[in-house]
Structures are given as C-alpha cells and as structure tokens.
C-alpha positions in Angstrom: 54.5 -129.6 151.5 57.9 -130.9 152.3 59.2 -133.7 154.4 62.0 -136.3 154.2 60.4 -138.6 151.7 58.5 -136.1 149.5 59.4 -132.9 147.7 57.3 -130.3 145.9 58.8 -129.3 142.6 58.7 -125.8 141.1 55.9 -126.9 138.6 53.7 -127.8 141.6 54.0 -131.6 141.3 54.9 -133.7 144.2 57.3 -136.7 143.7 59.1 -139.3 145.7 62.9 -138.8 146.1 64.7 -141.7 144.5 66.8 -143.1 147.4 68.6 -145.8 145.1 70.1 -144.6 141.8 69.0 -146.6 138.6 72.5 -147.7 137.9 72.8 -149.2 141.4 69.5 -150.9 141.0 70.6 -152.5 137.7 73.8 -153.6 139.3 71.9 -155.1 142.3 69.6 -157.0 139.9 72.5 -158.3 138.0 74.2 -159.5 141.2 71.0 -161.2 142.4 70.5 -162.9 139.0 74.1 -164.1 138.9 73.8 -165.3 142.6 70.7 -167.3 141.7 72.3 -168.8 138.7 75.4 -169.8 140.7 73.2 -171.3 143.4 71.3 -173.4 140.8 74.6 -174.4 139.2 76.1 -175.5 142.5 72.9 -177.5 143.3 73.0 -179.2 139.9 76.7 -179.9 140.2 76.4 -181.3 143.7 73.7 -183.7 142.4 75.8 -184.8 139.5 78.8 -185.3 141.8 76.7 -187.3 144.2 75.4 -189.5 141.4 78.9 -190.0 140.0 80.2 -190.9 143.4 77.4 -193.5 143.9 78.3 -195.0 140.5 82.0 -195.1 141.3 81.3 -196.7 144.7 79.0 -199.3 143.0 81.8 -200.0 140.4 84.4 -200.4 143.1 82.1 -202.7 145.0 81.6 -204.9 141.9 85.3 -204.9 141.1 86.1 -205.8 144.7 83.6 -208.7 144.6 85.0 -210.0 141.3 88.5 -209.5 142.6 87.8 -211.5 145.8 85.8 -214.2 144.1 88.0 -214.8 141.2 89.3 -218.4 140.8 92.7 -217.0 139.8 95.1 -215.7 142.3 95.3 -211.9 141.9 98.1 -209.8 143.4 98.9 -206.1 143.5 102.6 -205.3 143.7 103.9 -201.8 144.6 107.6 -201.0 144.2 108.4 -204.7 144.4 106.4 -205.6 147.5 103.0 -207.4 147.6 100.4 -204.9 149.0 97.1 -206.6 148.2 95.7 -209.9 146.9 92.6 -211.9 146.9 91.4 -215.1 148.6 92.5 -217.3 145.8 96.0 -216.1 146.4 95.8 -217.1 150.0 94.4 -220.5 149.1 97.0 -221.1 146.4 99.9 -220.5 148.8 98.3 -222.4 151.7 98.1 -219.4 154.0 95.3 -218.7 156.4 95.1 -214.9 156.3 96.4 -211.8 154.5 98.4 -210.7 157.5 100.7 -213.7 157.1 102.5 -212.5 153.9 101.2 -209.1 153.1 104.1 -206.7 152.3 106.5 -209.5 151.5 108.8 -209.5 148.4 107.8 -212.1 145.8 111.3 -213.7 146.2 110.3 -214.5 149.8 107.6 -216.9 148.6 109.8 -218.5 146.0 112.8 -220.9 146.1 116.2 -219.2 146.1 116.7 -220.0 142.5 114.4 -220.3 139.5 114.6 -223.3 137.1 116.8 -221.4 134.7 119.4 -221.0 137.5 118.8 -217.3 138.1 118.3 -215.9 141.6 114.6 -215.3 142.4 115.5 -212.0 143.9 117.2 -210.7 140.8 114.7 -212.2 138.4 111.7 -210.5 140.1 113.3 -207.1 139.1 113.9 -208.5 135.6 110.3 -209.5 135.0 108.9 -206.3 136.5 111.2 -204.2 134.4 110.0 -206.1 131.3 106.4 -205.5 132.3 107.1 -201.8 132.8 108.8 -201.6 129.4 106.1 -203.4 127.4 103.1 -202.7 129.6 102.6 -206.4 130.2 104.7 -209.6 130.6 103.7 -213.3 130.7 106.2 -215.8 132.1 106.6 -219.0 134.1 107.7 -218.9 137.7 108.5 -221.3 140.5 106.8 -220.3 143.7 106.9 -221.9 147.2 103.9 -222.7 149.4 103.7 -222.1 153.1 104.7 -225.7 153.8 107.8 -225.3 151.6 106.4 -227.2 148.5 107.6 -225.7 145.2 105.0 -225.3 142.4 105.2 -224.0 138.9 103.1 -221.0 137.9 102.2 -219.0 134.8 102.1 -215.3 135.7 100.7 -212.3 133.7 102.0 -209.0 135.1 100.5 -205.7 133.9 101.8 -202.2 134.7 99.1 -200.0 136.3 100.9 -196.9 137.5 104.4 -195.8 136.5 105.5 -192.8 138.4 108.8 -191.7 139.9 109.3 -193.9 143.0 105.9 -195.5 142.6 105.4 -198.4 140.2 102.3 -200.5 140.7 101.7 -203.8 139.0 98.6 -206.1 138.7 99.4 -209.8 138.6 97.4 -212.9 137.8 98.9 -216.2 138.9 97.9 -219.7 137.7 99.4 -222.9 139.0 100.5 -225.1 136.0 102.3 -227.9 137.8 99.8 -230.6 136.8 99.6 -229.1 133.3 103.3 -229.3 132.9 103.4 -232.8 134.2 100.8 -233.9 131.7 102.7 -232.0 129.0 105.9 -233.8 129.9 104.1 -237.2 130.0 102.7 -236.5 126.5 106.1 -235.6 125.2 107.7 -238.7 126.7 104.9 -240.9 125.3 105.4 -239.3 121.8 109.1 -239.9 122.0 108.6 -243.5 123.1 106.1 -244.0 120.2 108.6 -242.5 117.7 111.4 -244.8 119.1 109.2 -247.8 118.8 108.3 -246.9 115.3 112.0 -246.5 114.4 112.8 -249.9 115.9 110.0 -251.5 113.9 111.3 -249.9 110.7 114.8 -251.2 111.5 113.5 -254.7 112.2 111.5 -254.7 109.0 114.5 -253.5 107.0 116.7 -256.3 108.5 114.1 -259.0 108.1 114.6 -261.0 104.9 111.5 -261.4 102.7 110.0 -264.8 103.0 
C-alpha cells in the first residue's frame, strides 16, 4: 500500500513519512519557548513600569502640594529668569497671579542697587555663579514689591541642573525686614546701655567720697 502520507518499507512495515525534520522541530520549540518567555518578561516589565509611574506621579503630586502650600516663597530660576514659583511668592511680592511676573529677571523685582552699592543686575549673576560653584549659596537681598516698597530678604539658592546653556536653580526666599529692624533696635539698646554704664562709671570716678 502506498499513498502520499504512508509508505511500505522493504521489511514489510508501514510508517508515516516525517514531514518536519527533528532539528527543525527542536528549533521551533526553542523559538516558541523564547517567545513565551519574552512575552512574560514584557508583561512583568510593563506592570513594573506602570507601578513605578504611579509612584512617580504620586511623589510629584505630593511635592507639588508641599511646594504650593509652603509658607516660604519658593522660586525656580532657569538661566537667570524666573520660570516657576509658589503661591507664597505671589503673596510676598503683592502680585495677584503668576502671569504678572513669570519669566522676569530677579533684578526686575529689585531696586536698581543693593545695599552694598552694587547693581542688582550684576549681583544676580554674582550670587548665581557662587551657587553654581559651591552647590548652594545663602545671602541677603533687597527685593521690591509690586507697589514699589523695598523689603529685605534672606535667600538660599541651590543648583539643581548644571548643563551647557541650561542652569536651573531652586531658591527659598524669606522676608527678614522686621527681624532686621528688631536686631537693629537691640543693638541700639545695647549701645545705649553701654554708654549709660560708661557715664555712670565716669560720674562715680569724679564724685568725691563723702
């Protein structure tokens, strides 16, 4: 008996003709196995990426909430220009919305000259260069509110990104006008007390003993 799928051998046994060679079967099994492993790996990787993305989004949301609700004025400066800030920054400067001074240079919300006599425009570059050099820089600065009132601040600037043509700084601004006034009053009171003490000593020294 002989047909397409069966063949009678010389010893009288009938066998099925192998249509796929064994080496090809082994290769196909290997390919299928690898494909399944790759599929499982992709699914697991996708799940991990999804979980990581959710965590990042949650972290960003928490950071943004803390950023916006912070009592300190927080500002992001990119290449010398203000690109982002929180609500405390708007309140401190007496503005009504971010659009009013987003993108401005810090010198534009400062008097022309700082208390040390240096130009605000030049000194901005000076303090940013110091922050870039040391990683962070704390200093006092005279700013100007929307209504033109000058006020003294303590600013902490930290370098975040330092790339060619792309320097980004994080700044925290605290008004210290009242603190400085109190400090000056305490110094003046101490000096007055010392002067009074010296006058008393002089009077005592010049007063004859009775």
